[in-house]
N, C-alpha and C positions, 0 to 999 in steps of 0.2 A: 504494499499500499504506499502511495507517495503523499507527502504533505504538499501544501500550496507552493512551497519554495523548491519542490523537486527532491527534497531529502527523503530518504527512506525512514519509515516509521517502524518501531518494534511492534510486532503483533504475535499473537499466539492462536493459531487456527485450532478450532475445535469443531469436529464434524461427527455427525451420528447418522447411521443408515440401519434400516431394519430389512433383514433378509427373510423372506417367506417364500415358500414354494416347494417344489420337488427337490429331493436330495441331490440330483444331478446338477442343479443350478447353484447350489451353495458354493461348490469348488470354483466354478467359472466366475461367479460374482466376486468371491473373495480375492481371487487372482486379479481381476480387473480393478478392484479397489486398491490393492497393493500397488499395482502398476501405475495407476492414474493419480493416486494421492500420496501414498506413503513413500514411494520411490522419488517423487518430486521434492518432498520435504527433507528426506535423508540425504539428498545431494547437496543441501545447503550447508555451507561451512558454519559450524557452531550450533546447528540444530539439534535439539534433543527431542526424539520422537517416541512416544509411548503408544503402542497399539493395544487396546483393550477388547477382548472378546467376551461378551456376555450371552449366555445361552438360557433361554427360558422355553420350557416345553410342557405341554399338557398331554397326559396320556390318560384318557377317559377309563380305560380298562385297568389301570394301575400298573405297577411293576413287581415282578416277583423278586425275592431276596437275591437270587443269582444275578439278575440284571442290575439291581442297585449296587451290589458289590463290585461288579464289572465296571460300572460307570464311575464309582468312587475311586477304584484302583487305577483306571485310565486317567481320570482327572489328577490324581496324585502324581502319576508317572509323567504327565505332561506339565507338571509344576503349576496347576491352577491354584490361585490364592484362596478363593472361596469354593467350597465343595459341599453343596447341600442338595440332598434329595428328600423331598417331603412326601 
């Protein structure tokens, strides 16, 4: 962003996107987001970029213990900060 006198202004971009749809689209949409946004920011000298992934899911039929255990183990392996299955 430029000021009136042409000098660069400090700014902190913050963006949010909600991905919904079929499983196959998640991967391609995530890749597009990384290429279009994250890579643009990480190429800037001195930029500190944090990418946060939050997953909300509703399973009407519920989850059995085995699936809950698998989800929590995978989240732990992938270094998720918050790991909650209600």
